[in-house]
ZAVEXMI-665674 format. One record per residue (C-alpha): residue number from 1; x, y, z. Coordinates in steps of 0.001 Angstrom, whole numbers. Example, Ala and Ser with C-alpha at 12.3 -4.5 7.8 and 13.67 -1.06 7.14 Angstrom:
<pts>
1|12300|-4500|7800
2|13670|-1060|7140
</pts>
This chain:
<pts>
1|50925|45877|-67215
2|48423|48678|-67746
3|45516|46285|-67115
4|47272|44860|-63816
5|47692|48376|-63027
6|43974|49427|-63560
7|43256|46364|-61224
8|45010|47510|-58453
9|43590|51065|-58685
10|39916|49609|-58688
11|40916|47116|-55767
12|41899|50321|-53902
13|39119|52198|-54825
14|36596|49365|-53859
15|38674|49095|-50521
16|38400|52819|-49768
17|34538|52862|-50389
18|34160|49850|-48225
19|36180|51577|-45536
20|33645|54540|-45788
21|30987|52179|-45193
22|32501|50711|-42300
23|32940|54188|-40597
24|29454|54730|-41230
25|28313|51363|-39385
26|30859|52210|-36581
27|29519|55805|-36186
28|25670|54391|-36019
29|26642|51356|-33690
30|29432|52910|-31130
31|29460|56772|-31560
32|26597|58053|-29328
33|26366|59445|-25632
34|26864|56910|-22954
35|23729|55364|-21315
36|22934|57902|-18406
37|19484|56026|-17520
38|18785|54922|-14050
39|17972|51606|-13438
40|14423|51014|-11749
41|14370|48613|-9225
42|11545|46622|-7412
43|10517|47095|-3598
44|9184|43565|-3450
45|9066|40561|-5715
46|6956|41142|-8943
47|4107|38668|-9552
48|2722|37951|-12797
49|-1004|36801|-12448
50|-2299|34874|-15319
51|-5646|35916|-16610
52|-7859|33174|-17760
53|-8981|33600|-21244
54|-11995|32273|-22877
55|-11803|28703|-24266
56|-12327|30150|-27924
57|-9374|32394|-27375
58|-6907|29844|-25667
59|-7561|27490|-28469
60|-7142|29976|-31396
61|-3999|31456|-29988
62|-2332|28683|-27947
63|1120|30456|-27756
64|-316|33685|-26314
65|-1402|34907|-22896
66|-2480|38004|-20616
67|-1065|38669|-17109
68|-1742|41160|-14686
69|1119|42573|-12466
70|1570|42793|-8771
71|4370|42856|-6226
72|4313|40832|-3048
73|1220|41704|-758
74|-485|43801|-3375
75|-335|40822|-5958
76|-2218|38577|-3313
77|-4498|41033|-2371
78|-5442|41430|-6188
79|-6677|38065|-6167
80|-7583|38332|-9719
81|-9969|41418|-8767
82|-8956|44425|-10556
83|-10246|47715|-9041
84|-7827|50215|-10662
85|-7455|51981|-13799
86|-6466|49174|-16552
87|-3492|49893|-18575
88|-2266|47349|-21084
89|1325|46850|-22084
90|2372|45398|-25618
91|5944|44110|-25917
92|7496|44613|-29383
93|9837|42380|-31345
94|11145|39388|-29367
95|9759|41394|-26308
96|8552|39680|-22986
97|5783|40433|-20979
98|7528|40849|-18086
99|8932|43923|-19272
100|5833|45933|-17741
101|7433|45405|-14331
102|9243|48872|-14384
103|6052|51039|-14964
104|3709|48593|-12843
105|6441|48941|-9921
106|6660|52723|-10180
107|2893|53126|-10378
108|2312|50901|-7456
109|4788|53163|-5164
110|3232|56513|-6465
111|-517|55348|-5627
112|1001|54154|-1919
113|2269|57906|-1588
114|-1294|59190|-2369
115|-2794|56859|-105
116|-4472|54771|-2688
117|-6983|57125|-3613
118|-6692|55453|-6985
119|-4415|53260|-8834
120|-3452|51440|-12190
121|-3780|47958|-13067
122|-1029|47161|-15476
123|-1902|43899|-17629
124|746|42557|-20144
125|71|40447|-23247
126|2412|37480|-23716
127|3211|37250|-27264
128|5762|34027|-26852
129|8582|36675|-27896
130|7843|36481|-31598
131|9994|38249|-33939
132|7468|40501|-35642
133|9903|42864|-36970
134|11309|40319|-39247
135|8129|38475|-40164
136|4690|40205|-40682
137|2682|37078|-41120
138|1640|37170|-37365
139|1010|40777|-36977
140|-2520|40560|-37670
141|-3011|37413|-35029
142|-1370|39616|-32544
143|-3852|42334|-33337
144|-6625|40027|-32979
145|-5538|38503|-29751
146|-5059|42041|-28275
147|-8768|42902|-29059
148|-9899|39711|-27399
149|-7648|40723|-24542
150|-9168|44546|-24236
151|-12786|42844|-24103
152|-11685|40367|-21159
153|-9929|43091|-19171
154|-13160|45197|-19150
155|-15039|42245|-18028
156|-12953|42265|-15021
157|-14496|45515|-13883
158|-18091|44985|-14594
159|-19145|45001|-11010
160|-17140|47955|-10126
161|-19375|51239|-9327
162|-17488|53641|-12106
163|-16229|50696|-14284
164|-13969|51722|-16870
165|-15268|51580|-20524
166|-11813|52144|-22083
167|-8052|51162|-21523
168|-4820|52942|-21831
169|-2162|51235|-24062
170|1568|51589|-23979
171|3292|49822|-26771
172|7131|49036|-26966
173|8673|48830|-30462
174|6178|46634|-32672
175|3656|46795|-29980
176|2852|50278|-30884
177|1871|49513|-34351
178|-214|46801|-32937
179|-2078|49234|-30955
180|-2737|51254|-34039
181|-3804|48265|-36015
182|-6628|47558|-33629
183|-8764|50258|-35086
184|-8370|48483|-38469
185|-10318|45338|-37481
186|-13860|45555|-38931
187|-15658|44990|-35603
188|-13368|46966|-33201
189|-14961|50175|-31490
190|-12603|53095|-31255
191|-14334|54101|-27810
192|-12471|51211|-26089
193|-8984|52636|-26186
194|-8634|56388|-24654
195|-4655|56604|-24906
196|-2011|55171|-26781
197|1566|55653|-25483
198|4387|54139|-27841
199|8066|53774|-27011
200|10452|53432|-29858
201|7614|52091|-32412
202|8551|52520|-36147
203|5447|53975|-36988
204|6358|55205|-40438
205|7430|52219|-42160
206|9123|48782|-41139
207|12646|48875|-40097
208|13496|45929|-42390
209|10932|45312|-44746
210|11790|41827|-45537
211|8400|40306|-46558
212|5431|41746|-48123
213|2956|40669|-45203
214|4770|43457|-42963
215|4820|46071|-45786
216|1221|45444|-46690
217|348|45603|-43016
218|1983|49011|-42576
219|320|50171|-45623
220|-2961|49285|-44271
221|-2732|50758|-40860
222|-1011|54171|-42044
223|-3762|54610|-44833
224|-6661|53936|-42081
225|-5113|56590|-39822
226|-4588|58962|-42490
227|-7989|58628|-44307
228|-9999|58345|-40969
229|-8226|60873|-39131
230|-11556|62378|-38076
231|-13105|59355|-36729
232|-9953|58815|-34488
233|-9707|62329|-33245
234|-10634|61132|-29765
235|-7677|58867|-29454
236|-4484|60524|-27760
237|-1284|59316|-28948
238|2229|59981|-27818
239|5184|58544|-29608
240|8772|58507|-28118
241|11855|57906|-30153
242|15008|56651|-28263
243|17434|59224|-30026
244|20884|58422|-31481
245|21644|55308|-29069
246|18790|53639|-30418
247|20344|52177|-34050
248|17690|49844|-34162
249|14710|52139|-34858
250|15754|55608|-35941
251|13684|58113|-34103
252|12665|59655|-37625
253|10468|56095|-37897
254|8830|56816|-34738
255|6736|59824|-35930
256|2793|59044|-36336
257|1731|59401|-39994
258|-839|62113|-39656
259|-2334|64908|-41823
260|-2267|67237|-38668
261|-5904|68375|-38892
262|-6607|67502|-35144
263|-4231|68008|-32125
264|-4019|64746|-30785
265|-773|63277|-31578
266|2493|64292|-30073
267|5862|63078|-31334
268|9156|63321|-29209
269|12540|61956|-28864
270|13650|61283|-25180
271|16634|63354|-25358
272|14200|66465|-25228
273|11628|65161|-22506
274|12301|67419|-19439
275|14030|65975|-16457
276|15463|63074|-18722
277|17271|64793|-21439
278|18941|61637|-22301
279|18961|59068|-25323
280|18025|55460|-24916
281|18605|52375|-26561
282|15860|49956|-28012
283|15284|48221|-24745
284|16415|50789|-22204
285|13494|52973|-23155
286|11505|50624|-21281
287|13097|50647|-17902
288|14902|54044|-17973
289|14245|55362|-14569
290|13749|58922|-15778
291|11503|58166|-18683
292|9261|55593|-16525
293|8788|58482|-14085
294|7717|60848|-16704
295|5139|58230|-18087
296|3612|57407|-14387
297|3568|61337|-13357
298|1664|61768|-16741
299|-717|58900|-15989
300|-1648|60026|-12436
301|-2202|63566|-13988
302|-4455|62305|-16519
303|-6858|60951|-13924
304|-10270|62321|-13541
305|-10776|62759|-9725
306|-14643|62814|-10235
307|-14469|59099|-11833
308|-11027|58056|-11064
309|-10529|57130|-14658
310|-8374|58679|-17446
311|-10116|61898|-18375
312|-12107|61892|-21266
313|-11202|65674|-21821
314|-8897|65841|-25197
315|-7569|69456|-24486
316|-6458|68043|-21240
317|-4717|64923|-22214
318|-2550|66643|-24693
319|-1680|69371|-22300
320|-916|67025|-19540
321|1290|64930|-22207
322|3076|68180|-23275
323|3626|69295|-19723
324|5774|66131|-18915
325|7197|65211|-22194
326|7968|68602|-23954
327|7872|71697|-21617
328|8184|71106|-17682
329|7105|73724|-15368
330|7130|73423|-11560
331|3359|74407|-11695
332|908|71327|-12331
333|-38|71361|-15717
334|-3847|71772|-15199
335|-3094|74794|-13068
336|-1226|76444|-15609
337|-4071|79140|-15922
338|-3312|82750|-14820
339|-4890|83275|-11479
340|-4916|86000|-9333
341|-2782|85656|-5979
342|-2774|87510|-2665
343|-28|88540|-538
344|-646|88547|2966
345|2256|87992|4686
346|3167|91013|6822
347|6591|89670|7770
348|7777|89330|4263
349|10707|91565|2970
350|9964|93630|-159
351|12725|94894|-2522
352|12515|96861|-5589
353|14981|96055|-8545
354|15873|99278|-10288
355|18634|97808|-12523
356|18217|95801|-15715
357|20689|93315|-14995
358|20240|91715|-11434
359|22052|88583|-9626
360|21087|87607|-6055
361|22925|84811|-4416
362|21860|83628|-1005
363|24344|83722|1756
364|25651|80584|2829
365|24259|80726|6562
366|21586|82648|7718
367|22084|84000|11219
368|18391|85444|11551
369|15052|83911|11069
370|13993|83080|7661
371|11699|85423|6044
372|9724|85332|2783
373|11105|87813|38
374|9701|89494|-2827
375|11751|91123|-5467
376|9886|93528|-7734
377|11080|94112|-11418
378|9421|97202|-13017
379|8854|96954|-16681
380|10879|99219|-18881
381|8876|101952|-20847
382|7851|101315|-24354
383|10627|103529|-25951
384|13265|101761|-23992
385|15324|99212|-26285
386|14436|95939|-24365
387|11810|93441|-25846
388|12034|90495|-23332
389|12852|89667|-19730
390|14842|86750|-19003
391|15073|85187|-15655
392|16682|81880|-14400
393|16689|80408|-10733
394|18172|77469|-8864
395|16991|75526|-5633
396|14297|77649|-5445
397|11606|75574|-3661
398|8090|77110|-4231
399|5948|75757|-7294
400|4771|79463|-7343
401|7599|81919|-7656
402|6775|84695|-10258
403|3908|86995|-10852
404|2825|89828|-12909
405|1277|93093|-11242
406|-1593|94606|-13444
407|-1574|98424|-14086
408|-5183|98602|-12689
409|-3647|97874|-9283
410|-1046|100762|-9718
411|-2645|102395|-6390
412|-1519|99451|-4420
413|1622|98288|-6114
414|5023|99971|-5540
415|6862|100546|-8313
416|8085|102825|-11514
417|5183|105103|-11408
418|6394|105749|-7606
419|9520|107896|-8151
420|10613|107349|-5163
421|14046|105768|-4140
422|14879|102217|-2945
423|14977|103518|775
424|11509|105154|509
425|9782|101877|-113
426|9888|101019|3550
427|7752|104122|4214
428|5139|102345|2130
429|5761|98716|2952
430|2961|97980|5425
431|361|99297|2832
432|2020|97361|208
433|2344|93963|1664
434|-1250|93645|3056
435|-3048|95192|-34
436|-942|93825|-3185
437|-2282|91022|-5532
438|-439|89473|-8553
439|-990|87282|-11492
440|751|84002|-11279
441|2875|83335|-14114
442|4668|80408|-12781
443|2993|78182|-15771
444|5060|79990|-18134
445|8394|79173|-16871
446|10529|76069|-17946
447|12569|73430|-16471
448|16080|73309|-18135
449|18335|70983|-16189
450|19293|72909|-12939
451|17602|75899|-14171
452|13903|77185|-13958
453|13670|79726|-16887
454|11324|82321|-17764
455|11771|84408|-21054
456|8726|86759|-21261
457|8265|89135|-24582
458|7392|92166|-23151
459|4867|93054|-26168
460|2680|90625|-24702
461|2720|91709|-20833
462|2361|95330|-21546
463|-718|95176|-19265
464|1517|94413|-16191
465|3419|97158|-14371
466|5887|94889|-12567
467|7237|91184|-12351
468|7253|90141|-8941
469|9860|87093|-7816
470|8840|85161|-4627
471|11554|83242|-2560
472|9509|81397|290
473|11022|80831|3782
474|12175|77008|2621
475|14224|78643|-163
476|16111|81016|2160
477|17100|77708|4466
478|19398|76673|1525
479|21908|77912|-1209
480|20336|79353|-4136
481|20812|81981|-6958
482|18506|84354|-9133
483|19665|86052|-12249
484|17391|88453|-14178
485|17992|90968|-17114
486|15901|92973|-19699
487|17186|92485|-23132
488|16556|93227|-26636
489|16109|89652|-28317
490|17679|90697|-31761
491|21031|91549|-30004
492|21103|88411|-28575
493|20629|86417|-32021
494|23347|85698|-34256
495|23510|83704|-37635
496|25880|81627|-39436
497|26211|79208|-42495
498|26852|76037|-42162
499|29614|74517|-43915
500|28967|72270|-47061
501|29281|68710|-46411
502|31850|68357|-49170
503|34138|70465|-47345
504|34985|67009|-45198
505|35670|69142|-42293
506|38349|71226|-43605
507|36591|74315|-43674
508|34871|76104|-40687
509|32722|79029|-39632
510|33778|80825|-36465
511|31652|83178|-34112
512|33017|84941|-31101
513|30570|86147|-28220
514|31725|88674|-25621
515|28939|87756|-23195
516|27617|90552|-20959
517|24242|88693|-20701
518|22697|85309|-19774
519|21338|84270|-23269
520|22543|84021|-26627
521|21264|82166|-29692
522|23181|80793|-32907
523|21005|80158|-35917
524|22588|77775|-38114
525|21495|78568|-41659
526|20737|75859|-44411
527|20713|73251|-41798
528|17468|71310|-42748
529|18723|68036|-44431
530|19278|64750|-42624
531|22509|64173|-44575
532|24130|66982|-42910
533|26101|66572|-39793
534|28215|69205|-38008
535|30930|69279|-35276
536|30190|72354|-32976
537|32790|73292|-30643
538|32027|75983|-27955
539|34985|77168|-25879
540|34272|79603|-22780
541|36882|81763|-21033
542|35811|84066|-18029
543|37995|86786|-16808
544|36278|86608|-13106
545|34589|83323|-11420
546|32259|83724|-8195
547|32131|80230|-7241
548|31263|77382|-9344
549|29051|78664|-12663
550|27735|76162|-15029
551|26348|76764|-18584
552|23482|75095|-20443
553|23755|74388|-24269
554|20464|73536|-25882
555|20449|72449|-29678
556|17058|73248|-30772
557|15067|71953|-33724
558|11582|73973|-34312
559|9819|71461|-36435
560|10233|68678|-34329
561|10630|67961|-30428
562|14177|66363|-30807
563|16152|68772|-28895
564|19245|67574|-26754
565|20826|69236|-23671
566|24563|69546|-22748
567|25633|70805|-19527
568|29284|72262|-18673
569|31089|74065|-16186
570|32936|77251|-16674
571|35400|77783|-18322
572|35516|74891|-20542
573|35637|73383|-23896
574|32624|71383|-25366
575|31783|69341|-28625
576|28540|69018|-29572
577|27329|66918|-32484
578|24466|68461|-34481
579|22467|66403|-36596
580|18943|65544|-37591
581|16407|62835|-36860
582|13750|64324|-39550
583|14115|66846|-42532
584|12634|69985|-42421
585|8953|70197|-43880
586|8829|71611|-47269
587|6228|74452|-46247
588|8524|75352|-43148
589|11280|77956|-43305
590|12686|77692|-39524
591|16121|77020|-39012
592|17805|74940|-36032
593|19639|76912|-33294
594|22041|76594|-30630
595|20826|78204|-27424
596|23449|79113|-25078
597|22701|79989|-21339
598|25715|81651|-20486
599|27374|83316|-17489
600|28098|87062|-17694
601|31534|88460|-18589
602|32729|85493|-20387
603|34040|84820|-23535
604|32381|82142|-26158
605|34287|81014|-29252
606|32098|78800|-31312
607|33316|76654|-34484
608|31137|75048|-36662
609|32360|72565|-39218
610|31292|69540|-41081
611|31589|66114|-39064
612|32129|63674|-42209
613|32384|60693|-39780
614|28845|61860|-38472
615|27498|62364|-42606
616|28539|58835|-43114
617|26528|57703|-40187
618|23681|59617|-41013
619|23809|58132|-44593
620|24164|54433|-43048
621|21297|55389|-40350
622|18738|56411|-43200
623|19811|54178|-45909
624|21672|51177|-44848
625|18841|48965|-44860
626|18643|49605|-48833
627|22790|48836|-49627
628|21439|44752|-49816
629|19552|45665|-52801
630|22291|47455|-54613
631|24760|44710|-53769
632|22515|42040|-55315
633|22069|44490|-58553
634|26163|44528|-58834
635|25935|40539|-58704
636|23467|40261|-61204
637|25499|42800|-63465
638|28478|40811|-62815
639|26680|37441|-63895
640|25742|38955|-66909
641|28963|40354|-67908
642|30339|36739|-67349
643|27714|34996|-69600
644|28266|37422|-72209
645|31949|37023|-72170
646|31812|33214|-71982
647|29678|33422|-75237
648|31669|35920|-77016
649|35073|35020|-75973
650|34900|31348|-75133
651|35735|31695|-71361
652|34291|32999|-68387
653|35707|36012|-66172
654|36529|36055|-62678
655|33685|37508|-60559
656|35687|40504|-59144
657|36967|41301|-63018
658|33354|41021|-64276
659|32147|43147|-61566
660|34666|46051|-62131
661|33574|45799|-66029
662|29842|45693|-65559
663|29165|47818|-62690
664|28061|51111|-63883
665|25473|53261|-62175
666|24133|54263|-65635
667|23049|50934|-66277
668|20670|50874|-63443
669|19808|54259|-61853
670|18247|56016|-65143
671|15696|53258|-65476
672|14921|53373|-61686
673|14321|56962|-61821
674|12392|56479|-64863
675|10069|54099|-62892
676|9736|56150|-59860
677|8587|59345|-62362
678|5881|57081|-63721
679|4782|55794|-60674
680|2963|59180|-60179
681|464|58410|-62487
682|-2194|55949|-61709
683|-2224|54061|-65022
684|1424|53123|-64424
685|762|52059|-60958
686|-1821|49818|-61792
687|252|48342|-64653
688|2881|47958|-62272
689|423|46115|-59880
690|-938|43751|-62512
691|2498|42578|-63087
692|3070|41833|-59577
693|6325|43958|-59441
694|8085|44992|-56009
695|7735|48338|-54970
696|10808|50535|-55741
697|12998|51702|-52707
698|13574|55000|-54189
699|9970|55538|-54328
700|9652|55046|-50508
701|12714|57148|-49955
702|11059|59963|-51804
703|7786|59430|-49671
704|9700|59741|-46410
705|11488|63082|-47310
706|14892|61692|-47003
707|16048|61671|-50402
708|18761|63828|-51393
709|21158|64382|-54607
710|23406|61774|-55518
711|22079|59068|-52996
712|21140|56551|-55473
713|24941|56627|-57160
714|26450|56614|-53772
715|24680|53534|-52475
716|25365|51984|-55979
717|28947|52653|-55243
718|28887|51308|-51857
719|26962|48227|-53095
720|29732|47773|-55286
721|32371|47670|-52721
722|30381|45322|-50758
723|29989|42934|-53509
724|33714|43116|-54609
725|35471|42427|-51019
726|32651|39833|-50561
727|33731|38048|-53852
728|37352|38114|-52420
729|36201|36865|-48990
730|33985|33924|-50659
731|36409|33033|-52993
732|39172|32532|-49848
733|36611|30818|-47716
734|35570|28437|-50841
735|39153|27183|-51069
736|39877|26539|-47337
737|36540|24796|-47061
738|37436|22606|-50177
739|40342|21249|-48499
740|38438|20176|-45618
741|35925|18880|-48220
742|38620|16825|-49671
743|39243|15056|-46425
744|35841|13488|-46814
745|35516|12970|-50514
746|38241|12049|-53124
747|38199|14758|-55729
748|37156|13557|-59319
749|37640|14373|-62650
750|35154|17501|-63805
751|32587|15447|-66324
752|31583|17363|-69332
753|28399|15743|-69968
754|25602|17703|-68986
755|22200|16438|-68269
756|19503|18934|-67790
757|17809|16856|-65180
758|18769|13301|-63976
759|16988|11230|-61458
760|18854|12398|-58295
761|18191|15700|-58894
762|14814|15330|-59511
763|14241|13417|-56148
764|15899|16062|-54514
765|13432|18718|-55970
766|10589|16934|-55038
767|11884|16640|-51563
768|12320|20321|-51394
769|9062|20725|-52806
770|7461|18840|-49916
771|9193|20704|-47554
772|7698|23752|-48897
773|4490|22646|-48671
774|4686|20898|-45185
775|6801|23497|-43450
776|8253|26689|-44940
777|9799|28154|-47990
778|12920|29289|-45970
779|13775|26003|-44749
780|13566|24390|-48218
781|15878|27281|-49476
782|18276|26765|-46734
783|18596|22841|-47656
784|18962|23499|-51171
785|21846|26292|-50238
786|23447|23594|-48468
787|23305|21159|-51554
788|24497|23725|-53771
789|27476|24918|-51374
790|28485|21196|-51543
791|28732|20899|-55196
792|30334|24294|-55218
793|33135|22838|-52987
794|33210|19465|-54551
795|33896|21476|-57951
796|36433|23716|-56290
797|38397|20540|-55063
798|38184|18854|-58657
799|39764|21955|-60309
800|42345|22425|-57626
801|43311|18416|-58122
802|43130|18791|-61925
803|45537|21670|-62323
804|48012|19875|-60013
805|48219|16887|-62517
806|48137|19238|-65478
807|51047|18524|-67830
808|52967|21768|-68222
809|53037|21715|-72074
810|52312|24745|-73983
811|48393|25160|-74552
812|48907|25376|-78130
813|50875|22317|-78701
814|47961|20538|-76474
815|45420|21565|-78496
816|47337|20736|-81765
817|47451|17337|-80660
818|44010|17466|-80073
819|42953|18709|-83863
820|45410|15957|-85194
821|43728|13285|-82719
822|40388|14990|-84155
823|41408|14553|-87829
824|42587|11296|-87271
825|39419|10205|-85966
826|37744|11410|-89238
827|40235|9826|-91342
828|40904|6549|-90090
829|37862|4770|-88242
830|39775|1938|-86874
831|42678|4305|-85705
832|40053|6356|-84159
833|38695|3178|-82275
834|42208|2314|-80828
835|42492|5969|-79734
836|39022|5987|-78235
837|39794|3191|-76202
838|42873|4968|-74791
839|41202|8312|-74332
840|39498|7111|-71037
841|42835|6326|-69636
842|44424|9658|-70579
843|41584|11545|-68363
844|41742|8805|-65475
845|42827|10381|-62253
846|43609|6623|-61011
847|46252|6344|-63921
848|47665|9769|-63737
849|47703|10598|-67311
850|47666|13800|-69115
851|44566|16002|-68902
852|43664|18403|-71770
853|43979|22175|-71004
854|40456|22353|-72385
855|39203|20217|-69485
856|40860|22329|-66846
857|39485|25637|-68886
858|36056|24137|-68814
859|36150|23195|-65131
860|37341|26779|-64267
861|34426|28446|-66517
862|32079|26458|-64786
863|33260|27137|-61259
864|33077|30846|-61804
865|29554|30674|-62809
866|28481|28473|-59907
867|30469|30810|-57425
868|28547|33967|-58754
869|25177|31817|-58509
870|26544|31226|-54832
871|26708|34926|-54379
872|23255|35722|-55192
873|22172|32548|-53089
874|23853|33825|-49605
875|21957|37219|-50118
876|18474|34967|-50951
877|19295|32901|-47962
878|19908|36019|-45833
879|16773|37881|-46944
880|14785|34673|-45891
881|16544|34021|-42563
882|14016|36178|-40750
883|10948|33422|-41792
884|13396|30501|-41021
885|14180|31750|-37562
886|10345|32754|-36619
887|9580|29243|-37942
888|11884|27165|-36312
889|11144|29234|-32833
890|7737|28353|-33008
891|8121|24871|-34312
892|6527|23512|-31002
893|3267|25194|-31832
894|2970|24926|-35707
895|4746|22683|-38037
896|4091|25183|-41085
897|4446|28671|-41424
898|1344|30143|-42420
899|1355|32726|-44207
900|4735|32053|-45735
901|6319|34789|-47193
902|8854|32914|-49195
903|6702|29818|-50363
904|6323|31378|-53971
905|10161|32644|-54079
906|11234|29193|-52975
907|9229|27058|-55432
908|11011|29164|-58410
909|14147|28548|-56653
910|13726|24950|-56108
911|13379|24426|-59898
912|16210|26937|-60771
913|18758|25102|-58519
914|17574|21886|-59752
915|18274|22613|-63078
916|21757|24768|-62694
917|23126|22395|-60154
918|24973|20112|-62648
919|25244|22955|-65614
920|28680|23515|-67082
921|30019|26435|-69044
922|30076|24211|-72499
923|26347|24844|-72784
924|26721|28555|-73869
925|30359|29250|-75101
926|31204|29131|-78855
927|33264|26067|-80060
928|36376|28499|-80640
929|38772|27106|-78017
930|40128|24248|-80467
931|41009|26760|-83115
932|42565|29774|-81089
933|46278|28850|-81903
934|45680|27974|-85447
935|46428|29802|-88579
936|43680|31940|-89987
937|42934|29765|-93073
938|42203|26922|-90741
939|39422|28946|-88419
940|36714|27745|-90235
941|34165|25022|-89678
942|35634|21585|-89461
943|34701|19027|-92037
944|36586|16309|-93556
945|38824|18569|-95950
946|39571|20930|-93470
947|40901|18116|-90970
948|42634|16778|-93846
949|44568|20036|-93931
950|45251|20464|-90368
951|47008|17171|-90284
952|49090|17879|-93477
953|50323|21323|-91870
954|50862|19703|-88464
955|53028|17241|-90190
956|55236|19384|-92436
957|55654|21720|-89211
958|56992|18643|-87321
959|59335|17383|-89864
960|60770|21004|-90127
961|61308|20911|-86568
962|63066|17626|-86611
</pts>
C-alpha cells in the first residue's frame, strides 16, 4: 500500500514538473506583444534578373544562383547593367532570395524621391532554401559561393567611372553568420566588404547545436573575429535582434562576439529602434516596414556624395547607424555638430519664460497671420537647486528647434542679466531680433514616440546664459504642445528592490509618485540576471485633465540596447513585463530603470512583483535547447537500473518504475561540474580532445554567461518529468499500434532461443551499411528504427496473446510441476523423452495448450528492455532528423550527403541494433525463477540428488493434500 501511494505521489510530482515545462513553452511561443509591423508593398511587379555566373561556379554549385532585384520599368532599364551602389542580400535558414524585395522596393522609391542622384542595386543569393540552421555541412559551401558572387558583382561595375570596390551585405538569420565567415577564407580580401547588417542572426552560438560541423563552423568564425579584431576594425557591423516575439532566435544570441577594442560593432533589439519600438518574429524582421525604412534611410545617409558610394569614414558609419537605430533626432546625423545660427526674422515674436515650470498649448484656430515664435529660458544660477532642463514637444515641425545662447553674447541676448520684467522686453525687441545668434542644440534631442525630448545636464552648459525654443510658421498652423521644467535629477530618481523569484509573485514592492513634474525614474536594484522576470503595474490617477494626455514608459537596460517603450493615456492602468535578453557584464554595476514621462498633477502607483510564468519562459528560452540531453541521461539511468534489477532479482522493472528509482541528480551533476572545472586546464582539454568526447553543455552555458544556481538540478528534474510521461505515452501508443499490427500478422509465442546474429539480421545490417555509404547515416537510422519498431510491436502483440491464453493456476504450482518435470527428466530418460515429445504441443498456440508463467515473465522482461531501447532510439532519430530532412530535400542534386554528421554514429548504431534486435532477458538474469517458491533447503544448484529430493518432497505434499 505504501509503495502504491509513493508511486502516485511520484506521478503527481512528475505531472507538476511537466506542467511547469508546458507553461514555460507556452510563455515563449504565445505570450508576447501583438505584431505591430506594417506590411511593405511593391508599387510595381517585382522582377528578379538572374546574373550569369562563370561556368566553374555553376558546375561547382549547381543548386545556387545570384539575382538582381528590379521592379517593372526599372528592371527593364537595368538590362543587366548595374550602375548604382551594390548591396548583397543573404537569406537564412530555408530562406528565399525573393525576401530582398522589401529592401529593394523601398530603396527604389527613395531613389526616385531624390531624382535618382544615386541609387542602390540590391542583389540576392539563392541558397536553394537549405536548412543550414539544422545542418552545418553546407555553411562552408555557401560561404565560398558568396565569395564568388562578390567578385562577379564587382565585375559588373568595372566600366563605371567611380566603380565600387566593396559591397554592403544584409544577412538574415544564418545569412549573417555566412557574411562574417567570408573573412575566414584563406584568399578573401577584407576590403571587399564595407558594411554588414544582420537581421536576427545567431552570432554567439547555433540555436540548435545538432551536429559537429555546425559547432566547428561557429567556433572558427567567432575565434577569428576575436583574435583578428584589429584586422577587421574597418568593417562596420550592425546586428538586430527581433525581441521576445522571435522565439526561434533569442536576441541574446544576436550579439556579435568582440573584445570591444574598436567602435565598429552595434548590437540592438528592434524594440529599442527609434520610430519602430516593436518586437518582430523571425521572418517579420525582413519585411517589417518600420525596420525596412530605418535600414534604407541609413543606407542613403551612409553615401559619400563625392563618390556616390558608401563612405569609407568609419566614424560616420557608426554615427549614422546610431542615429537611425539607437537615438533618433530630427536633425541629420552628419549635422549633429553644434553650429552657430543667426536669427534675422524681424517679424518673429519673442517671449521670456521667467518660471521653472512652463507649458505652452497652441490655440486650436489662429485668427491672425502665423508668425515664428521664440521662447527664451534663462539658466538658473549655480546656487539654485536645479541640475537639469527637461523639455518635450509634440508636432513641432522644424528640424532645428532648440538653441543655446553663449554668455559672451550677453550684450545682445535678453535674459536674466537684464532685470527688466517681461513687458519691458518689447522695448529691446528690435535690437534683439536683428543681432542675436545661438548655438544649435537640436542634435541633443531624442525622438520618443510622439515626443521630441531634451534632457540637458546644466553643468555641461554653464557657458550658456539662455536656452531658446523656436516655433516656425509651419508649427503655428497646427495643434502642438511644449512643456519644459528645470529640475533636480536626484529628486526624480527613486530606487526599489525587486522581489525574489522564489516569492512566486506572492510579494510585491510598491512605490507611489505624486507627480508635479514631467519625468521620473525608478531604478530596479538587483535586477541583472536573465532568469529574473517581473510584472510592473503602473496605475495613474489625475485630479485635472486638460484634453487628451498621454504618458510614455520606457524600460531601459543600460548595458545593452534592448529597451522597450509603452504609450498609454492618462488616467490608465498599464502592465509591463520586465525581463532581460542578456545578463549584466561582470565589470558593470549599472541597473535597469523604468523611465516615466508623466503628466503634471497626477499620482502614479507602481507595483513590482515576480512573474512566475515569465520566469519559466526565460528558463525555457535560454535553456530549453538543453532539455533533450537531460531526458536522454534519465533514460540511460533507467536502462541501467533495469539491467541491474534483472540480473540481481531475476525480473525487469517497468520503465517508469526504474526511472523513479534511478533518476537522482547526484548521480550525474557532480561529475559534470567536476569535468567543467577541469576543462579550465589545458592538459585536461587536450585529453578530452584526444578521447574525442563531445563538449559539455554546462561549459557553453558558463561561457555565454547564462548560468545561474541550481539550473542543472532544475533541468534534470524537468528532463525526468519529460522522460516519465514520454514513457507512459509510448506504452499506450505501442499497445494501440500492436492491435493494428495483429491484423496484418498473427501473433506468435515468444521464443527463448537467442542467437547473437542470424543470417537475416546479417543481411539487414549489410543493407543498412550500404545505405550509409551511398546516401546518409540518418536514412539508415530511420530504416533501422522502423525495423526495431516492428520488432517491438510484434513482441507486444505476442505478450498480449500469451497472457490471454495463460492458465490462471497459482504460479508456485506451475513452477513445482516444472521442477518435477525437470527431476523426472534427469531420473527417467525414457519418461523424459515422452515428456519432451509432448512439450512442444503444450507451448503451441495452435493447440491452445497451457503456457508456463516463466515463459510469459521472460517475454514481459524482454519487452521492457526493448521498449527502453526504443525510447533511446526515439531521441537518436530526433537528433538525426535535421540531416535526413536536408538530405531528402537536396536529393535531386546529390544522392549522397557530404559531409555526413551522422555517418560514424549510424555505423555504431546499426551494429548495435543488429545485435540487440533478437536479444531476450534470459541472457542477463540469474537462474532463480524456478526456485523462488521452494523451501530454503532446496535453493541449491540443481543436480541429480537435489532433483530426487524435490520430487520426493512434492510427492509427499501431494499425498497429504489428497
